[in-house]
TORGU-169598 format. One record per residue: residue number from 1; residue in three letters; x, y, z of N, C-alpha, C in turn. Coordinates in steps of 0.001 Angstrom, whole numbers, plus 500000, padded with zeros to 6 digits. Each point is the difference from the previous one (the first is absolute). Layout:
<marnus>
MARNU  resi  resn    n_px    n_py    n_pz   ca_px   ca_py   ca_pz    c_px    c_py    c_pz
MARNU   NUM   Ala       X       Y       Z       X       Y       Z       X       Y       Z
...
</marnus>
This chain:
<marnus>
MARNU  resi  resn    n_px    n_py    n_pz   ca_px   ca_py   ca_pz    c_px    c_py    c_pz
MARNU     1   Met  647044  657959  653934  499795  498789  499208  499074  500295  498818
MARNU     2   Pro  500210  499316  498857  499090  500190  498866  498592  499566  500358
MARNU     3   Asp  499046  500585  499307  498592  499664  500202  499688  498741  499195
MARNU     4   Ser  499650  498923  500696  499743  498731  499318  498805  500093  499058
MARNU     5   Gly  499141  500998  500231  498829  500143  499147  500168  501057  498924
MARNU     6   Cys  501233  500508  499828  500238  501075  499018  499791  499467  498587
MARNU     7   Ala  499164  500697  499197  499715  499568  498626  501165  500284  499068
MARNU     8   Ile  500930  500864  500400  501119  500351  499132  501124  498978  500109
MARNU     9   Cys  500444  499729  501246  501154  499109  500181  499611  498612  500481
MARNU    10   Arg  498720  499811  500365  499496  498719  500506  500809  499483  501186
MARNU    11   Gly  500422  500957  500835  500671  499622  501235  501504  499864  499910
MARNU    12   Ser  500575  500183  498808  501455  499839  499852  500771  501231  500461
MARNU    13   Gly  499330  501160  499981  500674  501246  500334  500665  500666  498811
MARNU    14   Trp  499947  499354  498827  500640  500544  498798  498990  500109  498865
MARNU    15   Glu  500086  501098  499272  499141  500229  498837  500818  499755  498738
MARNU    16   Ile  499583  499074  499184  500703  499672  498756  499551  500961  498906
MARNU    17   Gln  500986  500578  499314  499698  500957  498930  500694  499581  498714
MARNU    18   Glu  499327  500267  498891  500552  499707  498677  500210  501308  499251
MARNU    19   Arg  501222  500237  499575  500309  501201  499224  500902  499625  498834
MARNU    20   Ser  499514  500270  498799  500769  499713  498783  500475  498553  499958
MARNU    21   Gly  499119  499101  500425  500339  498588  499952  500903  499521  501120
MARNU    22   Ile  500319  500897  500942  500886  499629  501113  499192  499991  501292
MARNU    23   Ser  500128  498915  500753  499278  499881  501260  500846  500564  501141
MARNU    24   Gly  499313  500649  500929  500674  500530  501173  499065  499955  501188
MARNU    25   Ala  500527  500269  501166  499182  499964  501208  500326  501207  500872
MARNU    26   Arg  498980  500493  500671  500198  501065  500970  499109  499721  501216
MARNU    27   Arg  500353  500628  501117  499223  499810  501217  498539  500390  499767
MARNU    28   Cys  499102  499165  500458  498575  500285  499859  499583  501081  500991
MARNU    29   Val  498991  500756  499636  499521  501072  500869  499479  499461  501328
MARNU    30   Cys  499633  498727  500054  499460  499446  501239  501068  499856  501078
MARNU    31   Thr  501282  500117  499627  501081  499873  500979  500400  501346  500585
MARNU    32   Ala  499347  501089  499560  500414  501337  500427  499955  500161  501514
MARNU    33   Gly  498943  499492  500621  499876  500127  501450  501124  499293  500724
MARNU    34   Asp  500394  498824  499509  501076  499243  500621  501323  500748  499868
MARNU    35   Ile  500237  500598  498839  501228  500765  499782  500050  501193  500937
MARNU    36   Gln  498872  500680  500170  499945  501150  500912  500298  499589  501430
MARNU    37   Arg  499457  498859  500418  500259  499517  501355  501473  499674  500194
MARNU    38   Gln  500626  499403  498996  501416  499690  500088  500836  501286  500056
MARNU    39   Thr  499602  500995  499205  500729  501270  500002  499902  500669  501361
MARNU    40   Leu  498803  500002  500580  499826  500571  501335  500823  499235  501029
MARNU    41   Gln  500017  498682  499873  500720  499167  500948  501488  500299  499993
MARNU    42   His  500543  500351  498837  501432  500255  499877  500335  501491  499949
MARNU    43   Ser  499038  500844  500348  500217  501447  499906  500757  500575  501189
MARNU    44   Gly  500129  499222  501068  500706  500483  501175  499185  500903  500899
MARNU    45   Leu  498678  500058  499795  499168  500844  500846  500059  499503  501443
MARNU    46   Pro  500261  500887  500955  500039  499570  501404  498625  499570  500480
MARNU    47   Ala  499993  499125  501012  498740  499441  500493  499023  501084  500442
MARNU    48   Leu  500526  501096  500545  499138  501068  500494  499150  500607  498895
MARNU    49   Tyr  500479  499929  498763  499300  500647  498882  499462  499003  498978
MARNU    50   Gln  499923  498731  500370  499532  498986  499054  498609  500307  499466
MARNU    51   Asn  499159  500618  500822  498616  500261  499582  499725  501483  499763
MARNU    52   Ala  501054  500796  499924  499812  501439  499793  499393  500273  498629
MARNU    53   Ser  498992  500846  499979  499371  500387  498736  499401  501389  500171
MARNU    54   Leu  499613  500588  498901  499345  501308  500077  498614  499867  500616
MARNU    55   Asp  499423  498818  499899  498662  499795  500557  500007  500028  501525
MARNU    56   Asn  501135  499625  500625  500036  500027  501458  500931  501099  500542
MARNU    57   Phe  500330  500967  499152  500763  501163  500455  499037  500961  500694
MARNU    58   Glu  500316  500355  501233  499102  500830  500802  500203  501481  499680
MARNU    59   Ala  499103  500564  499199  500100  501417  499634  498693  500736  500226
MARNU    60   Gln  499020  499327  500608  498701  500630  500205  500132  501222  500905
MARNU    61   Gly  499327  501054  499596  500009  501221  500792  501190  500887  499762
MARNU    62   Asn  500911  499595  499131  501172  500815  499694  500074  500192  498492
MARNU    63   Ala  499578  501168  499546  499932  500267  498561  501372  499938  499347
MARNU    64   Ala  501037  500457  500723  501349  499994  499432  500496  498576  499774
MARNU    65   Leu  499749  499112  500973  500392  498600  499844  499209  499328  498885
MARNU    66   Gln  498733  500342  499871  499180  499428  498933  500527  500429  498635
MARNU    67   Thr  500460  501238  499902  500576  500486  498745  501258  499230  499652
MARNU    68   Val  500869  499780  501010  501223  499229  499771  499660  498589  499544
MARNU    69   Met  499018  499379  500641  499601  498654  499638  499510  499933  498548
MARNU    70   Leu  499253  501000  499576  499520  500048  498619  501155  500162  499019
MARNU    71   Leu  501022  500772  500380  501174  500177  499145  500747  498674  499829
MARNU    72   Val  500133  499253  501097  500684  498709  499940  499183  499018  499162
MARNU    73   Arg  498683  499996  500188  499140  499118  499213  500100  500336  498507
MARNU    74   Gly  500010  501303  499694  500121  500417  498613  501319  499564  499381
MARNU    75   Tyr  501077  500108  500774  501312  499553  499514  499966  498517  499648
MARNU    76   Ala  499471  499175  500913  499972  498559  499773  499076  499632  498845
MARNU    77   Arg  498923  500757  499834  499038  499710  498936  500574  500361  498625
MARNU    78   Glu  500689  501131  499909  500481  500489  498713  501365  499422  499606
MARNU    79   Phe  500751  499461  500948  501322  499446  499725  499933  498979  498863
MARNU    80   Pro  500931  500022  499046  501200  500837  499905  499802  501289  499203
MARNU    81   Asn  498757  500289  499632  499712  501200  499209  499875  501226  500901
MARNU    82   Val  501062  500280  500731  500050  501135  500902  501180  500878  499612
MARNU    83   Glu  499924  501271  500392  501064  500932  499629  501351  499558  500545
MARNU    84   Lys  500007  499539  501251  501220  499477  500620  499692  498602  500507
MARNU    85   Pro  500874  499020  499732  499668  498601  500318  500040  499652  501477
MARNU    86   Gly  500701  500815  500818  500147  499689  501414  499114  500834  500894
MARNU    87   Leu  500072  499692  501298  499187  500684  500987  500840  500194  501256
MARNU    88   Leu  500038  501229  500532  500738  500299  501227  499053  500642  500998
MARNU    89   Leu  499839  499345  501157  499140  500497  501065  500872  500574  501109
MARNU    90   Ile  499833  501297  500261  500799  500710  501003  499096  500432  501144
MARNU    91   Gly  500415  499719  501237  499189  500448  501126  500530  499502  501327
MARNU    92   Glu  499397  500488  501058  500410  499633  501345  499688  498527  500277
MARNU    93   Pro  500693  499399  500987  499688  498626  500383  498538  499882  500446
MARNU    94   Gly  499375  498878  499656  498637  499752  500444  498915  500623  499158
MARNU    95   Thr  500346  500533  498833  498977  500618  499148  499424  499030  498972
MARNU    96   Gly  500484  498750  499982  499408  498986  499117  500736  499799  498688
MARNU    97   Lys  501241  500473  499893  500742  499916  498740  500225  498553  499547
MARNU    98   Thr  500460  499159  500934  500308  498621  499617  498738  499254  499589
MARNU    99   His  498917  500201  500730  498732  499359  499648  499594  500390  498575
MARNU   100   Leu  500107  501266  499678  499620  500470  498665  500942  499450  498931
MARNU   101   Ala  501299  499996  500282  500979  499507  499028  499776  498513  499728
MARNU   102   Val  499782  499213  501049  499747  498575  499834  498693  499776  499244
MARNU   103   Ser  498994  500811  500298  498723  499886  499287  500183  500218  498505
MARNU   104   Ala  500814  501000  499643  500268  500257  498585  500726  498826  499362
MARNU   105   Leu  500991  499456  500706  500746  498853  499467  499087  498802  499811
MARNU   106   Arg  499138  499738  500972  499075  498864  499887  499061  500171  498808
MARNU   107   Leu  499530  501210  499773  499128  500249  498851  500735  499732  498689
MARNU   108   Leu  501273  500388  499932  500782  499755  498785  500231  498497  499800
MARNU   109   Ile  500280  499291  501102  500177  498546  499905  498701  499342  499532
MARNU   110   Asn  498874  500482  500494  498705  499454  499578  499743  500248  498525
MARNU   111   Arg  500658  501022  499454  499860  500291  498569  501026  499244  499157
MARNU   112   Gly  500834  499186  500656  500935  499167  499252  501442  500456  500012
MARNU   113   Tyr  500315  501068  500718  501377  500487  500074  500739  499322  501148
MARNU   114   Gly  501312  499851  499834  500819  499448  501064  500381  501102  500983
MARNU   115   Gly  500054  499662  501281  500332  501010  500999  500831  499420  501120
MARNU   116   Leu  500837  500849  500605  500878  499558  501075  500091  501079  501065
MARNU   117   Phe  499832  499600  501269  500085  500912  501139  501350  499846  500679
MARNU   118   Phe  500646  501139  500300  501220  499998  500796  499932  501122  501020
MARNU   119   Asp  500296  499674  501250  500283  501039  500979  501378  500554  499665
MARNU   120   Tyr  500125  501318  499947  501225  500653  499532  501222  499562  500808
MARNU   121   Gln  499893  500038  501328  501140  499624  500830  500361  498539  499804
MARNU   122   Asn  498980  499146  499930  500247  498577  499817  500676  499716  498672
MARNU   123   Leu  499591  500704  498950  500618  499816  498693  501478  500374  500047
MARNU   124   Leu  500320  501149  500609  501397  500412  500089  500819  499002  500811
MARNU   125   Gln  499420  499470  501064  500704  499013  500808  500268  498730  499204
MARNU   126   Lys  499023  499589  499189  500186  498815  499174  501088  500226  498950
MARNU   127   Ile  499999  501195  499394  501017  500306  498988  501382  500018  500634
MARNU   128   Arg  500120  500609  501180  501299  500038  500676  500443  498597  500399
MARNU   129   Ser  499072  499190  500489  500336  498639  500408  500447  499153  498822
MARNU   130   Ser  499532  500352  498804  500324  499199  498822  501488  500001  499675
MARNU   131   Tyr  500750  500982  500537  501441  500040  499764  500733  498949  500826
MARNU   132   Asp  499318  499420  500987  500585  498951  500823  499839  498670  499276
MARNU   133   Pro  501094  499305  499714  499893  498718  499279  499101  498996  500708
MARNU   134   Ala  499835  500163  501320  499181  499051  500755  498525  500357  499990
MARNU   135   Ser  499637  501104  499352  498604  500435  500013  499133  499039  499194
MARNU   136   Gly  498716  499988  500338  499068  499120  499303  499680  500500  498606
MARNU   137   Ser  499370  499124  499209  499684  500360  498617  499018  501152  499939
MARNU   138   Gly  499087  500093  501016  499034  501095  500012  500678  501349  500084
MARNU   139   Asp  501047  500102  500824  500741  501252  500109  500725  500307  498694
MARNU   140   Arg  500604  498988  499399  500764  500223  498770  499102  500425  498842
MARNU   141   Glu  498749  499559  500034  499088  500299  498894  499164  501254  500234
MARNU   142   Ala  500078  500580  501207  499106  501103  500358  500143  501185  499057
MARNU   143   Tyr  501228  500409  499709  500205  501194  499174  499492  499764  498580
MARNU   144   Ala  500351  498852  499432  499541  499698  498634  498484  499913  499945
MARNU   145   Thr  499395  499432  501036  498546  499882  500045  499350  501375  500060
MARNU   146   Ala  500566  500897  500822  499463  501357  500104  500187  500772  498697
MARNU   147   Leu  501089  499746  499307  500230  500663  498715  498961  499582  498969
MARNU   148   Asp  499681  498722  499963  499242  499445  498884  498509  499815  500257
MARNU   149   Ala  499547  500173  501245  498569  499829  500284  499162  500883  499078
MARNU   150   Glu  498884  499466  499536  499158  500777  499082  499513  501279  500675
MARNU   151   Val  499509  499879  501230  499647  501164  500821  500641  499778  501369
MARNU   152   Leu  500772  500970  500461  500703  499895  501281  499382  500953  501007
MARNU   153   Leu  499620  499457  501182  499519  500843  501079  501106  500120  501034
MARNU   154   Leu  500479  501228  500236  501013  500284  501013  499318  500729  501149
MARNU   155   Asp  499907  499348  501132  499332  500588  501152  501010  500673  500922
MARNU   156   Asp  499635  501187  500485  500837  500755  500946  501319  500414  499362
MARNU   157   Leu  499917  500516  498796  501180  500446  499259  500768  501056  500793
MARNU   158   Gly  501311  499818  500081  500854  500967  500691  500200  499709  501474
MARNU   159   Ala  499384  498919  500518  500094  499693  501430  501261  499194  500279
MARNU   160   His  501132  500588  499697  501283  499347  500241  501055  501090  500097
MARNU   161   Arg  500947  499806  500903  501072  500991  500130  500716  500166  498662
MARNU   162   Ile  500127  501239  499552  500584  500256  498693  501515  499828  500036
MARNU   163   Thr  500507  499245  499065  501438  499843  499784  500223  500073  498496
MARNU   164   Asp  501254  500088  499592  500274  500020  498559  499487  498723  499351
MARNU   165   Trp  500155  498862  500709  499550  498731  499431  498488  499982  499835
MARNU   166   Val  499272  500470  501005  498539  500039  499925  499561  500908  498860
MARNU   167   Glu  500594  501189  499915  499614  500935  498948  500283  499424  498615
MARNU   168   Asp  501157  499382  499827  500343  499416  498702  499063  498845  499654
MARNU   169   Thr  499656  499181  500993  499157  498838  499747  498587  500410  499614
MARNU   170   Val  499406  500913  500769  498623  500402  499705  499944  500798  498701
MARNU   171   Thr  501040  500799  499716  500041  500741  498729  500077  499034  498826
MARNU   172   Ser  500834  498971  500127  500129  499006  498935  498684  499279  499758
MARNU   173   Leu  499322  499617  501080  498733  499282  499887  498929  500853  499340
MARNU   174   Ile  499825  501224  500490  498947  500868  499468  500309  500419  498572
MARNU   175   Thr  501276  500287  499710  500388  500412  498644  499746  498876  498999
MARNU   176   Tyr  500367  498775  500373  499782  498864  499106  498515  499827  499693
MARNU   177   Arg  499186  500065  501043  498570  499794  499794  499398  501154  499196
MARNU   178   Cys  500462  501205  500242  499512  501157  499239  500376  499868  498528
MARNU   179   Asn  501259  499663  499721  500469  499898  498613  499311  498875  499239
MARNU   180   Asn  499589  498965  500733  499378  498845  499357  498479  499989  500152
MARNU   181   Lys  499454  501146  500432  498553  500187  500124  499354  498906  500852
MARNU   182   Lys  500677  499683  501099  499480  499033  500962  499465  500773  501201
MARNU   183   Pro  498702  499960  500249  499386  500872  501008  500431  499690  501431
MARNU   184   Ile  500030  501048  500803  500202  499888  501440  498791  500610  500700
MARNU   185   Ile  499465  499275  500971  499043  500559  500949  500768  500139  501308
MARNU   186   Ala  500065  501189  500566  500814  500210  501193  499251  500807  501050
MARNU   187   Thr  500359  499764  501253  499478  500812  501094  501182  500570  500776
MARNU   188   Thr  499821  501164  500587  501045  500577  500832  499393  500907  501055
MARNU   189   Asn  500605  499982  501182  499616  500914  501073  500762  501321  499908
MARNU   190   Leu  500938  500071  499087  500888  501158  499920  499358  501152  499236
MARNU   191   Pro  500148  501219  500486  499489  501148  499249  500868  500254  498777
MARNU   192   Asp  499422  500668  499021  500770  500373  498812  500140  501506  499973
MARNU   193   Gln  501209  500477  499909  500263  501419  500172  499433  500866  498880
MARNU   194   Asp  499685  499402  498856  499457  500789  498893  498479  500031  499975
MARNU   195   Met  499365  499287  500940  498540  500022  500068  499590  501040  501022
MARNU   196   Gln  499322  501040  499553  499689  501132  500863  499103  499627  501172
MARNU   197   Thr  499234  498907  499854  499090  499608  501075  500713  499228  501103
MARNU   198   Thr  501276  499703  499806  500737  499213  500974  500680  500909  501009
MARNU   199   Asp  499728  499777  501278  500629  500750  501080  501094  499135  500601
MARNU   200   Arg  501242  500422  499873  501112  499213  500495  500339  500335  501441
MARNU   201   Arg  499251  500885  500619  500300  500387  501375  499481  498970  500990
MARNU   202   Asp  500789  499729  501014  499630  499049  501038  500263  500661  501347
MARNU   203   Arg  498918  500334  500678  500140  500711  501270  499755  499076  501192
MARNU   204   Ser  499928  498706  499789  499617  499070  501061  500999  499988  501153
MARNU   205   Ala  501258  500281  499718  501022  499945  501050  500242  501371  500618
MARNU   206   Gly  499148  500966  499670  500222  501361  500487  500994  500688  499088
MARNU   207   Gly  499695  501221  499608  500835  500657  499000  499626  499500  498629
MARNU   208   Thr  500665  500494  498981  499676  499623  498628  501163  499254  499377
MARNU   209   Glu  499719  498774  499579  500974  499214  499271  499381  499620  498661
MARNU   210   Tyr  500846  499746  499017  499491  499666  498679  500178  498514  499715
MARNU   211   Lys  498902  499387  499548  500027  498582  499665  500874  499782  498770
MARNU   212   Arg  500619  498846  499947  500741  499641  498788  498995  499752  498883
MARNU   213   Ser  500361  500410  498806  499093  499900  498862  500309  498762  499169
MARNU   214   Leu  499173  499767  498990  500203  498880  499088  501352  500116  499307
MARNU   215   Ile  500358  501208  499582  501298  500205  499355  501133  499673  500961
MARNU   216   Asp  499858  500386  501265  501034  499710  500993  500249  498509  500133
MARNU   217   Gln  498940  499193  499839  500095  498574  500283  500269  499112  498791
MARNU   218   Ile  499660  500454  498794  500267  499156  498827  500870  500701  498965
MARNU   219   Gly  500225  501296  500175  500852  500721  499063  499213  500705  498900
MARNU   220   Met  500607  501019  499436  499346  500819  498984  499667  499221  498732
MARNU   221   Arg  500929  499156  499548  499776  499291  498729  498838  499021  500108
MARNU   222   Ala  499973  499231  501090  498912  499036  500172  498667  500718  500145
MARNU   223   Arg  500002  501077  500762  498760  500761  500185  499505  500553  498667
MARNU   224   Ser  500904  500522  499174  499623  500569  498719  499380  498945  499086
MARNU   225   Arg  500612  498824  499926  499459  498935  499163  498657  499504  500531
MARNU   226   Leu  499886  499927  501315  498758  499549  500619  498843  500924  499632
MARNU   227   Phe  500231  501305  500073  498954  500961  499664  499732  500017  498498
MARNU   228   Glu  501003  499636  499208  499816  499928  498550  499049  498878  499623
MARNU   229   Met  500036  498890  500746  499231  498822  499615  498742  499791  500821
MARNU   230   Cys  499799  500759  501075  498882  499746  500901  499031  501172  500101
MARNU   231   Arg  498718  499668  500083  499021  500988  500426  500119  500126  501508
MARNU   232   Val  500152  501209  500497  500209  500230  501420  498681  500385  500666
MARNU   233   Ile  499648  499255  501056  498792  500295  500754  500386  500312  501435
MARNU   234   Arg  499617  501186  500436  500267  500435  501365  498831  499590  500885
MARNU   235   Met  500288  499209  501039  498957  499589  500931  499566  501190  500856
MARNU   236   Pro  498723  500058  500367  499523  501074  500880  500774  499987  501313
MARNU   237   Ser  500317  501170  500500  500809  500080  501225  499159  499909  501263
MARNU   238   Gln  498774  500475  499967  499163  500020  501194  499068  498796  500026
MARNU   239   Val  500589  498811  500207  499189  498788  500107  500467  499198  501205
MARNU   240   Glu  499059  499272  500590  500337  499124  501121  500854  498846  499495
MARNU   241   Asp  500904  499512  500847  500839  498860  499651  499124  498869  499455
MARNU   242   Tyr  500299  499553  498781  499158  499014  499312  499903  498696  500778
MARNU   243   Arg  501106  499572  500603  499996  498731  500734  499081  500074  501211
MARNU   244   Leu  500047  501136  500716  499145  500165  501153  498527  500115  499584
MARNU   245   Arg  499759  500706  498897  498633  500182  499515  499398  498661  499574
MARNU   246   Lys  500805  499202  499287  499509  498704  499525  499748  499055  501179
MARNU   247   Ala  500894  500025  500990  499838  499136  501168  498732  500346  500777
MARNU   248   Arg  499696  501302  500078  498825  500416  500728  498718  499559  499288
MARNU   249   Ile  500023  500102  498667  498818  499643  499209  499773  498491  500046
MARNU   250   Asn  501106  499238  499959  499875  498547  500039  499658  499483  501408
</marnus>
């Protein structure tokens, strides 16, 4: 709500300006907080992460996690004056990727940027459902909304069985956003085969099996565009599950 005591708009929420004899109006600065709250309300952030921030990210005692947190803070602070407009967090489950990604999005929203959160699998399900004439308006609008969001957060990228339709859809989405300089903040549990620090071996079942990589799950073209537009941050591998660590501290 506008500030009733604001000396600029006197509570109207609008600042009247005169330029070359023409009067105009623009939103008063006193409404900025209200706009930010509305943006957060419509950002799609899940309830579990409504209060996620860098201030409550548990990284004490882990220098590697503290370094990652500083990198994310720097990205949000310098945006959009960064070498690459997007951010990709790669790491094992439970390392705090989603918390960090949401924290970055919230910081950008607080700075006046629009942001939208989508779980990757849920987004694909909504897009597929949109082909059904009986689907709701939310499903029909999901793809267009993901295309046009000022900043799009895709959580758990690649967590869907790969098909030609999935590969074509995610390639189209990422390519459009890359070509139109629309940033993506993304998280993924999948290793990337071109990152030397990534070990794709999985010995948990006895013997050696290789984990599917990001390229395996989203395709070469989407992966290439993603790396073109995103700063890639590798989460530390030797960390306790973030959810368990946070639960213990709380």
